[in-house]
KERO-837149 format. One record per residue (C-alpha): residue in one letter; y negated, z negated, x negated. Coordinates in steps of 0.25 Angstrom, whole numbers, padded with zeros to 4 digits, always signed. Each point is the difference from the previous one (the first is absolute). Last residue first. Example, Ala and Ser with C-alpha at 12.3 -4.5 7.8 and 13.67 -1.06 7.14 Angstrom:
2
s+0004-0029-0055/a+0014-0002+0006/
//
This chain:
572
g-0180-0664+0416/g+0003+0010-0012/a-0013+0007+0003/t-0007-0013-0001/t-0006-0008+0012/v-0014-0001+0003/g-0008-0011+0009/a-0012+0000-0010/q+0001-0015-0001/t+0015+0001-0002/l-0001+0011-0011/p-0011-0006-0008/d+0008-0014-0001/g+0001-0012+0011/v-0002-0015-0001/g-0003-0005+0015/f-0001-0014-0003/v+0007-0007+0010/y+0011+0010+0003/v+0003+0008-0013/a-0004-0010-0011/l+0005-0012+0008/m+0014+0007+0002/m+0000+0005-0015/l-0004-0016-0004/i+0013-0004+0009/g+0008+0010-0007/a-0004-0005-0014/a+0003-0014+0003/l+0014+0004+0005/l+0003+0008-0012/y-0004-0010-0010/y+0005-0012+0007/l+0014+0007+0002/t+0000+0003-0015/p-0004-0013-0004/i+0013-0006+0006/i+0009+0012-0003/t-0002-0004-0015/k+0009-0013+0001/r+0011+0006+0005/l-0001+0013-0009/i+0001-0009-0012/i+0014-0007+0003/g+0005+0014+0004/e-0004+0007-0013/r+0009-0010-0006/g+0010+0010-0007/l-0010+0003-0011/l-0005-0012-0005/g-0002+0002-0015/v-0016-0002-0002/t-0005+0014-0001/a+0012+0005+0009/s-0006-0009+0012/a-0013+0008-0001/a+0006+0014+0000/v+0010-0004+0012/v-0010-0006+0008/n-0009+0012-0002/h+0011+0009+0005/i+0004-0008+0011/a-0013+0001+0007/i-0003-0014+0006/m-0013-0002-0006/n-0004+0015-0001/g-0001-0001+0015/a-0014-0006-0001/a-0004+0013-0006/a+0005+0009+0010/g-0006-0008+0010/v-0014+0001-0006/s+0002+0015-0002/q+0005+0002+0014/a-0012-0008+0006/a-0009+0009-0008/v+0007+0012+0006/m-0002-0007+0014/l-0016-0001-0004/a-0001+0013-0004/g+0006+0006+0012/s-0010-0007+0009/i+0005-0002+0014/g+0002+0010+0011/l+0015-0003+0003/l+0005+0013-0004/e-0010+0001-0013/a+0005-0015-0004/t+0014+0006+0001/n-0003+0012-0009/f-0006-0008-0010/q+0011-0010-0001/f+0010+0012-0001/q-0008+0006-0010/s+0000-0012-0008/l+0014-0003+0001/m+0009+0006-0011/l-0010+0001-0011/n-0006-0014+0003/s+0014-0005-0001/v+0002+0008-0013/t-0013-0006-0006/n+0004-0015+0005/s+0013+0001-0007/g+0015-0006+0003/a+0002+0012+0009/i+0007-0008+0012/f-0008-0013-0002/a-0012+0009-0003/g+0001+0007+0013/i+0003-0013+0008/g-0014-0005-0005/g-0007+0012+0004/v+0006+0000+0014/a-0003-0015+0000/p-0015+0003-0003/a-0001+0009+0013/f+0007-0010+0008/l-0013-0007+0006/p-0007+0014+0000/y+0010+0004+0009/v-0004-0009+0012/g-0007+0012+0008/g+0014+0007+0003/v+0014-0004-0006/a+0009+0010+0006/t-0010+0012+0002/s-0007-0002-0013/v+0014-0001-0007/l+0006+0013+0006/d-0013+0008-0002/a-0002-0005-0014/m+0015+0005-0005/a-0004+0014+0006/v-0013-0001-0008/p+0007-0003-0012/m+0010+0011+0002/s-0011+0011+0001/p-0003+0004+0014/l+0009+0012+0005/d-0005+0014+0003/s+0015+0005-0002/a-0003+0009-0011/n-0005-0011-0009/v-0012-0005-0007/g-0001-0014+0004/s+0011-0004-0010/n-0009-0001-0011/i-0001-0015+0000/l+0015-0002+0001/i+0003+0011-0011/r-0011-0008-0008/v+0007-0013+0002/m+0015+0006-0005/p-0008+0005-0012/i-0005-0014-0003/t+0013-0007+0002/f+0010+0010-0008/i-0007+0000-0014/l-0005-0014+0004/v+0014-0006-0003/f+0002+0007-0013/g-0013-0004-0005/a+0001-0015+0002/g+0013-0001-0009/l-0005+0011-0010/l-0013-0008-0001/t+0006-0012-0005/k+0008+0008-0011/s-0013+0007-0004/s-0007-0014-0001/e+0010-0006-0009/s+0000+0013-0009/v-0016+0000-0001/a+0000-0015-0003/a+0010+0002-0012/k-0008+0013-0005/l-0013-0010+0001/e+0008-0011-0009/t+0005+0010-0009/f-0014+0006-0003/k-0004-0014-0005/m-0010-0006+0008/k-0014-0005-0005/h-0004-0006+0013/l-0013+0008+0001/f+0006+0012-0005/f+0013+0001+0009/t-0010-0005+0010/l-0008+0011+0001/i+0011+0009+0002/v+0005-0008+0012/v-0014+0000+0006/m+0000+0015+0000/v+0015+0000+0006/l-0007-0009+0011/i-0011+0009+0002/g+0010+0012+0002/g+0008-0008+0010/p-0011-0004+0007/l-0002+0015+0004/y-0012+0006-0006/l+0007+0005-0012/p+0012+0006+0007/q-0007+0007+0011/l+0011+0005+0009/s-0001+0009+0012/a+0007+0003+0013/s-0001+0009+0011/i+0007+0005+0014/g-0010+0003+0009/a+0004+0014+0002/e+0015+0003-0005/g-0001+0013-0011/l+0010-0007-0009/i-0009-0012-0002/n-0014+0003+0007/t-0008-0006-0012/f+0007-0006-0012/g-0009-0007-0010/i+0000-0006-0014/s-0012-0006-0004/v-0007-0003-0014/s-0015+0000+0003/n+0002-0012+0009/l-0001-0009-0013/l-0013+0007-0004/d-0005-0001+0014/k+0002-0015+0002/f-0006-0002-0015/t-0013+0008+0005/d+0000-0007+0014/n+0001-0014-0005/t+0005-0009+0011/r+0015+0003+0001/s+0002+0002-0014/f-0008-0012-0005/v+0007-0010+0010/l+0013+0005-0005/l-0004-0001-0015/v-0006-0014+0002/a+0012-0005+0007/l+0011+0006-0010/l-0010-0005-0011/v+0001-0015+0006/y+0015+0002+0000/p+0001+0005-0014/v-0009-0013-0005/w+0008-0010+0006/a+0010-0001-0012/m-0013-0001-0009/w-0006-0012+0007/t+0015-0006+0000/s+0000+0001-0015/i+0011+0010-0007/p+0006-0007-0011/t+0014+0003+0006/k+0012-0008-0003/g+0005-0002+0015/a-0008-0009+0009/v+0011+0002+0011/d+0011-0004-0010/d-0008-0013-0004/l-0003-0003+0015/k+0015+0000+0003/m+0009+0009+0008/e+0013-0002+0005/i+0008+0012+0007/s+0011-0004+0009/g-0009-0004+0011/m+0000-0014+0007/w-0003-0004+0014/e+0014+0002+0003/a+0004-0011-0008/p-0008-0010+0008/w-0011-0008-0009/d+0003-0013-0004/k+0001+0002-0014/p-0013+0007+0001/d-0007-0013+0004/a-0007+0003+0012/f-0012+0010+0001/d-0014-0004-0002/w-0013-0004+0007/s-0012-0007-0006/e-0007-0010+0008/k-0015+0001-0003/p+0000+0012+0010/i-0007+0013-0005/l-0012+0004+0006/f-0007+0003-0014/g+0008-0007-0011/a-0008+0006-0011/k+0011+0009-0006/a+0003+0004+0015/a-0014+0004+0001/p-0001+0007-0014/v+0014+0008+0005/v-0006+0002+0015/i-0013+0009-0003/a+0005+0009-0011/l+0013+0002+0006/g-0005+0004+0013/v-0009+0010-0006/l+0011+0006-0007/g+0010+0000+0012/g-0011+0004+0010/i-0003+0012-0010/m+0013+0004-0001/s+0004-0002+0014/p-0012+0008+0006/f-0001+0011-0010/e+0008+0014+0002/p-0004+0000+0016/g-0014+0002+0000/l-0012-0006-0006/f-0009-0005+0011/v+0009-0004+0010/g+0013-0003-0008/a-0009-0007-0011/l-0006-0010+0011/a+0013-0003+0005/y+0006-0003-0013/p-0012-0008-0005/i+0001-0009+0012/v+0016+0000+0000/f+0001-0007-0014/a-0010-0011-0001/l+0004-0002+0014/a+0014-0002-0001/a-0003-0010-0013/f-0008-0008+0009/i+0009+0000+0011/a+0011-0005-0009/f-0010-0011-0006/p-0004-0005+0013/a+0015+0001+0006/i+0006-0009-0012/a+0005-0010+0009/l+0007+0010+0009/g+0010+0003-0010/e+0004-0016+0000/k-0001+0000+0014/w+0011+0011+0002/s+0010-0010-0007/k+0014+0002-0005/n-0002-0014-0007/a+0006+0004-0014/g-0008+0014+0001/f+0008+0014+0001/f+0000+0003+0015/r-0013-0006+0005/t-0007-0001-0013/m+0001+0014-0002/v-0002+0005+0014/s-0012-0008+0000/v-0005+0005-0013/m+0002+0015+0004/f-0005-0002+0014/l-0013-0006-0006/p-0002+0012-0009/m+0002+0010+0012/l-0010-0007+0009/i-0013+0009-0003/g+0010+0013-0001/v-0002+0002+0016/i-0016+0002-0001/g+0000+0008-0013/h+0012+0007+0004/t-0007+0004+0012/i-0013+0003-0007/a+0007+0009-0011/v+0008+0008+0010/e-0012+0003+0008/s-0008+0004-0012/v+0011+0009-0004/i+0002+0006+0013/l-0016+0003+0001/q+0002+0006-0014/f+0009+0010+0005/f-0009+0004+0011/i-0012+0002-0008/d+0008+0008-0010/w+0006+0009+0011/s-0013+0004+0005/s-0009-0003+0011/g-0009+0009+0010/v+0008+0001+0011/g+0007+0013-0003/e+0002-0004-0014/l+0008-0012+0005/a+0010+0009+0008/a+0000+0010-0013/g+0004-0013-0008/i+0010-0005+0009/g+0008+0012+0000/a-0001+0003-0014/q+0003-0014-0004/d+0012-0001+0008/l+0002-0015-0005/g+0012-0005-0009/a-0006+0007-0012/g-0013-0009+0001/v+0006-0012+0005/g+0011-0001-0010/v-0006+0007-0012/i-0015-0006+0000/m+0003-0012+0009/p+0014-0004-0006/t-0004+0004-0014/g-0013-0008+0000/v+0000-0004-0015/a+0014-0003-0001/g-0001-0010+0013/f-0013+0001+0009/s+0009-0001+0013/v+0008-0011-0009/p-0011-0010-0001/t+0001-0008+0012/s+0017+0000+0000/q+0008+0001-0011/v-0006-0015-0005/m+0011-0005+0008/m+0011+0005-0008/g-0005-0009-0012/v+0001-0013+0008/v+0014+0004+0004/v+0004+0005-0015/a-0006-0013-0006/a+0006-0008+0010/v+0015+0006-0003/a-0002-0001-0015/p-0004-0015+0001/f-0015-0001-0007/g+0000-0006-0014/l-0012+0009-0006/a+0010+0009-0005/v+0006+0002+0015/m-0014+0002+0004/l-0002+0011-0011/p+0014+0007+0004/a-0005+0000+0014/a-0014+0006-0002/v+0003+0013-0006/a+0011+0004+0009/a-0008-0006+0011/p-0011+0008-0003/t+0008+0013-0005/g+0005+0003+0015/f-0006+0015+0000/g-0014-0004-0004/s-0005+0002-0014/a-0015-0003-0001/g-0004-0005+0014/e+0014-0007+0001/i-0003-0006-0014/f-0013-0005+0005/c+0006-0007+0013/g+0011-0006-0009/f-0010-0006-0010/l-0008-0006+0013/w+0011-0004+0009/t+0012-0002-0009/v-0006-0006-0013/i-0012-0006+0006/i+0006-0006+0013/a+0014-0004-0006/q-0007-0007-0011/v-0009-0008+0010/r+0012-0004+0008/r+0008-0003-0012/d-0011-0010-0004/p+0000-0001-0016/s-0013+0007+0000/i-0006+0012-0009/g+0009-0001-0013/s+0011+0010+0003/f-0009+0011+0004/g-0004+0006-0012/q+0015+0001-0005/r+0002+0010+0012/i-0012+0008-0005/a+0005+0000-0015/a+0014+0003+0004/i-0005+0013+0008/g-0009+0004-0012/g+0011+0000-0010/s+0000+0014-0003/h+0013+0003+0006/k-0002-0006+0013/l-0014+0006+0000/t+0005+0013-0001/n+0011-0003+0011/l-0011-0004+0010/l-0009+0013-0004/l+0013+0009+0001/i+0004-0006+0014/a-0015+0004+0006/g+0000+0014-0007/f+0014+0003+0005/i-0003-0004+0013/i-0013+0008+0001/w+0007+0013-0005/l+0012-0003+0010/i-0010+0001+0011/a-0006+0013-0004/v+0014+0006-0003/t+0005-0004+0014/l-0014+0007+0006/v+0006+0013-0007/l+0014-0003+0005/g-0006-0002+0014/q-0006+0014+0000/l+0013+0006-0005/g+0006-0006+0012/s-0010+0004+0010/a+0002+0014-0006/f+0014+0000+0003/v-0001-0004+0014/r-0011+0010+0003/n+0009+0011-0006/f+0012-0004+0007/t-0008+0002+0014/m-0001-0012+0008/d+0008+0000+0013/w-0003-0015+0003/a+0014-0003+0006/t+0007+0009-0011/l-0008+0003-0012/a-0007-0013+0000/i+0012-0009+0005/v+0008+0006-0012/v-0011-0003-0010/t-0003-0013+0004/l+0016-0004+0000/a+0001+0005-0014/l-0013-0008-0004/a+0007-0012+0006/l+0013+0002-0008/p-0008+0001-0013/m-0007-0013+0004/a+0012-0008+0001/y+0007+0002-0013/k-0012-0002-0009/a-0004-0011+0010/p+0012-0008-0004/w+0010-0002+0013/r+0000-0014+0006/f+0007+0004+0011/g-0008-0005+0011/i-0013-0001-0008/l+0000+0013-0008/l+0009+0008+0007/v-0005-0005+0014/g-0015+0001-0004/a+0002+0014-0006/l+0007+0006+0012/v-0011-0007+0009/l-0011+0007-0008/p+0008+0013+0001/s+0002-0002+0015/f-0014-0003+0004/a-0003+0015+0003/l+0013+0001+0007/l-0004-0011+0009/s-0013+0006+0003/l+0007+0013+0004/l+0010-0007+0009/i-0012-0007+0007/q-0007+0014+0002/s+0012+0006+0006/m+0007+0012-0006/
//
């Protein structure tokens, strides 16, 4: 069989998923099982893998699935616990009196609070939390969702306490093969992974500077009485100030602390800086901006769910400060668990490991339920139960709602992650073929050549658009990006970083996220209106990130331990 045909076969499961999800609009719960089935058939036939290795890879994928579901469950459970304790209502109410200027409200509520919620919860929750809050403050429903969707960009790579990096990139790359190559040049997987995290944080930090300005400019252009870009640009000094208040601590946290913290710390620090500044009128234009009278809004702007500020406030006596305490505890415990060796060892003492599953060399998996962010999140939930003086029935309701949400996400991942592990482990076969991601990379590197870094973020973005998730896009495409870089002789770490940045930006147009946000304000069925607006900042993000990647490779000569030593991995 020719190399081109093999490469096309390797691509076919991803193509099938794309065609079914986009072309036929199938739900992922139907498309991904078929993609997995096709992967198994190709692995057993064209790649001549043993059934034992395919099955072991699937089991490895299931262990990794449990790890990611544990994190998702913890993140969603904390959000639902705060909903039932009255914490979210108190946080929302705290935003209502900061400024009458809608541009300022959009930046603070959506950009800063939304980035923080992304860091703590991920999985589309920022738009789902911010959109109803903005409607309660007096925003048109469509405007609230459009602006809310734009926050699904800069903070997403470090959403849900780092899940897209820890699980998406960590499980999406061949750690065993890359780790062995790194050890051969005196480095390690941990150093290499932190390099990827740092590059992701710095790239987002640069590209994200203009995102708040995009948010308000799109809002004033498409939803203002004068349909003016200029009215959005008029608040540029404040918008860039708010962006910097987030991205500077965000990038520093990524470089010095790791993947769990950037979005949460950036959001918290940004809120602490920008809210007092906004109350003082710092950098805010003298002329306040508002929407036209609601009676003049087109019918298509309106959702079927009305929400008033009184409804948002609820009947809870919880103070705004007390409502924020669980999130502060989460940040403190996460930092402590990653920086204090005694606490870290204690959490890691509970570990479930599987080495050489079914006797297959190199196919291993482990689970540390307390050390994983899911364990920290559940600890915070238990503390919140007592701090907020909740009733057991309220906690039970939060657990029930979170479990139902988990079932939806879990069903898709049960098929997606095993598929990815089969692709990665396909390098061991009777026909002496390279692994499937290497075969894909060979085709792309030959076709595109040296300009590939320009397109690498777009590949990640398309993956997120198809899968509806940065994490799943990273799982599917990280190894492909790494192998393409290897074949081109450029930094694999940098191209995996480009993958993660692009996959974050792709969340702005991911149907799954648009539907989730639209549902919260009664806008189901109008997703097309929203996507036509969010495609603008998505294209900016992917192009800007691509240009930065080209500069990094060809102007600044950014490398990694493997490229500097001229080493390729066993899979390459």
